[in-house]
N, C-alpha and C positions, 0 to 999 in steps of 0.2 A: 568561502568556499565550505559549505555545508553538505556533507554526505548524505546522499539520498537513503541510502540503505540504513533501517533504523538502528541495526547492530553497530555498524561503523559509527554512527553518530551517538549512541550510547558510549561507546569506548573513548570518542573524542571528547565527550561532556567528562567523564571520569578522569582521563589524563590531564585535562585542564584544570581540574578541581584545586589540586594543590599550587597552583601557578598564579590562578586568578588573583588573587589580592596582593600579590608579592610586586605587581608591577603597575599598581595605580598610585597616583599621587596621595600624600597623607590627607589633603583635604576631601579627595573623592572616597577615601577610607572613612573618613569620620562621618562623612554624609551617608555612606552604607550603614554604619553602625547605628546612625540616628534614625533611619529607616526601620532599623530592627529593634528600636526600643518598645519593649513590651510593657512598661510600667515606669513612672516615675512619681516622685513625691518631694517634699522640701529636704528629706534625708537622702534618699537613695535613687538610682537610677538602673532599671534591670533591661538587659539586652540578651536577644537571642543570638550566641556568638556563632559566625559562619566557620565553616570547614576550612582548615589550612591556614588559619590565622593565629600566629604564636601570640601570647600574652606578653612575655618578655623578647627584648633583642637576643642578638647573638651574631657568631660569625656567620656570613652568607645570608642573613636576615635582613630584607630591606624595610618590610613594614611590620609593625606589630602594635597591639593594643595599647600598651603603656605609653608608646610614643604619641599617640592621637588623642590621648584624654584631654588636655588642655583645648584643642581644636573641637571635640565634640561637647565639652562643657559649654564652649561660648556659642555653638549652634544650638544648644538645647535651652540655653538662658538668655544671655545678652553679652555683649562684648566684654563686660568688665567680671564675667566667671570666674571662680575658682577653679584649677584643674580638678578633674574626678580623681578619687582615689581606688586602688586594687583592694578587694576585700578576701578573695580566694582566686585560685587559678584554675584552669582548665588546659587540657594538653592542646597542643596545636591542631591535631587533628580531632578532638573531640568538639561537637556542637551542642548549642542549647542554652540554658539559662545560666546567666552570669550576672552577679551584683557588683554594682559599681556605688561607692559612696561620695555625696557631696562634700563632706569635710573630713579632716584627719581623725576628728574625735568619734565620728560616727563609722568610719572604717575600723578603727580600733575596737569599738564595741562590737561589731559584726564578726572582726576575726576571732575575738574572745569567744562568741557564740559558736563558732566553727570548731575552735580549739576544744571547747567543754562539751563539744557533740550535742549541741542544742539545735542544730540546723537538721532537718530532715532532707536528705538528696536522694532522689530516684532516677535512675538511669535505665535507658532501654539500650539492648546490644543485639545484633544477630551474631550467633554464633555457629560454627561448624559442629554437627552432630548435636548431642543435648546431654546436660547433667542428668546423672542417676545418683541418688534420688532427684525428682523434678523439682523439688524445693529444698532448701535447707540453708545452712550458714556453714562458710568456710571461715576457719579461724587458725591462718598459720603465719607465723612471722615472716617478714620479707626483708632481704639486705641487697645490696648493690654488689657485683661480683664482676671481675674481669674474666671473659670468655677469652680462653686460649685456643685460637683456631687460626687458620692460614692469615686471617686478618682480625688481629686482636682489639676486641670492642668491650664496653661494659653493658651490663643488663641488670635489672631488678632480678631477684629470683627467690625462691621459698627457703627459708631457713627453719625447717621445721624442729619441735622441742623432743620429737622421738623418732625413732626409726627401729627397724627388725634387725634382730642380731643375726648375722649371717649364718652362725653354727647350728641354731636351735628354731630360727624365726619367731623368737619371743621379743615383745615389745620392750625396748629399753629408753631410758631418757638420755637425752646428750645435751652436753653442755651448751648454754645458751651463748650465742655469738654476741660479742659486744656491739657489734653495728647492726643487729635484726631489730626492726622496729615491729611491734604488734599490730596485726592487720586483721579486720574481721569485715567479711561481706556477706550480707544476705542475699537470697537469689529466689526467683521462681519462675518456671517456664510459663510463657503466656500462650506459646503456639508452636507446632512443629510441623515441618515438611520440606520436601526435595533436600533430606540429609542436613538439614539447618533447624535451629531454634530461635525463636525471638524470647529473650529472658528480661525480667525487670530485676534490676539490681540495687541494693542499697548499702554503700559502702558505710559502716559504723566509724571506721577510723579513715584517715587520709593520707596514706603512705603513697608515694610517687609510684604510677603505673599500677597501682593496688588491683583495680578490677581486672585490668589485662593480664595480670600475672596469676591470679586468683583463679581465672577462668582457663587460662592456657595451661597451667602447671599445676594446679589444684583439681580442677574438675575435667582437664583434658579435652575441652571445646573452648579453642582459642576463637577471638572475636574474627569475623568475616572481614578480610582486609588488614589484619594485624600481622604484617609480614615479619615484624620484629621478634614477637613472641610466639610464633608458630613452629620454631626449630630453636633448639639451645645453643648448638655450637656453631651454626652458620648464618650469614647474611644472605639469605635468598627468599625469593617470592613464595607466597603460602601455596602449598599444594591442595588443590580442591577435589571433593569427590566429583566423580563423572557425573552423576545426576544434578549437583549444584551447576557445573558448568553447563550442562544442556539448558537447565531452565534460564541460566542468566545470559545464554547463547553467547558464550565466551569461550576461547580456546585458553588452554593451560599456560601457554607462551604470553598471554596477555593478562594474566592473573595479577601481575605488578601493579596494573593501573586501578586494581579495586580499592578504594578507600576504606579506611577503618570505620566501621558501623557502629560506633559508640555515641550516644546522644545522651545529654543532660535535660531529661524530659521534665522533672518536675523539682520545685525547691520550696521548702516551708520554712519561713523565717520568723521566728517569735520576737519581733521587733514592736514593743508597745502591743498592739493586737496582733495575732498570728498572720503574717501574709504568705498567699499560697500562689506561686507562679507555675505556670505550664507551658512548654513550647512545643509545637508539633515538630515531629522530625523533619529534616531537610527533604527537599524533592528527590536527591538521590538515594535516600535511605527508604522512602516511600517507594520510589521505583523496583528497588531490590526486593522490597517486601512482597509487591504485587507478582514480580518475575517468580519469586521463590513460592508464591501460593500462601504465604504466611498470613493470617489475618490479624489486622490490628485490632486490639480490643478497644471496646468503646468506653472513654472514660466517664 
C-alpha cells in the first residue's frame, strides 16, 4: 500500500529508512553492499555505506557490517576469499565512503594512516541555522558525560579548556579533564536557505560523534535529524524552524522521522599513490536539499 499523497510517501520512506536493513537476510545485506562497491583493487574494497546500518553488532542489532564481511568477500572474489577487514568506522546513521581491507596487514597500515591523520575526510551535513563565521575551525576537546534527567543517559559533550569567570567575565583557563580528547573540525558553508545550511566538514581528529557535537554545541547549528544532540538534557525529537517544516512539508509531531543528514562525501587515502573516493549523498539527502532549495555545489 503506497500512499498517493507525496508528503505521506516521503514520510513513509523516512520512517522506513532505519528499519530497512535490519530485517534482511545477511546474504541479501552482503549483496546490497556488493552493489554499493565503488572501488576495489588487490588491497582494498571501498563501499558506499547505506543509512541505518551499524558497523558493529550490539543488543537489539540484527544486522551489521562486520558480520557480513566474510560473505561479501566471497561474493567479490571467489568462494575461498579471506574475510574483509574494517579500517575505520562510521556511525550507524552516517552514509558514504567506507574503506575495507583485503588483509590484516593492509588494514593495520590504513588504520595507522587514520591515526596519524594522513587520511583526508570530507563530510557534508545539512544543519539548522548556519555557522557564524561561515568558515572556520572548531577546536574544543570532547568527553563522554552522564546526563542526569528523568531518563539518565550518556552523551559526548564539549570539555573546553577555558571559561568566563562569573564575577568579572574574564577568560580563565580551567583544569583539563582526564577523559577529554582533543578534537578539531574544519567547516565551511556551501549554501544556505530555508533556515538551514549545507556545510562541508573536515574532521582533523576522529573522536566519537565529533562532528555532531562540534556543530550542535560548538557552533549552535545541530545537524538536521540529529535528535540526540539537539538538546542537552532530554531525549526528544529535534525542534525545527517553521520555515524548514513548511519547505519539508512536515509537521513538528513527525520530525522524529527525519534521519540524520550527515554524509561521508569524500576520502583521500595515501596508499602508494594517493587514492581519491567520492560518494554522492543518498536519495533522501538529495531530496531534502531540493525541498530546502539548498544548491548542491558542482564538484
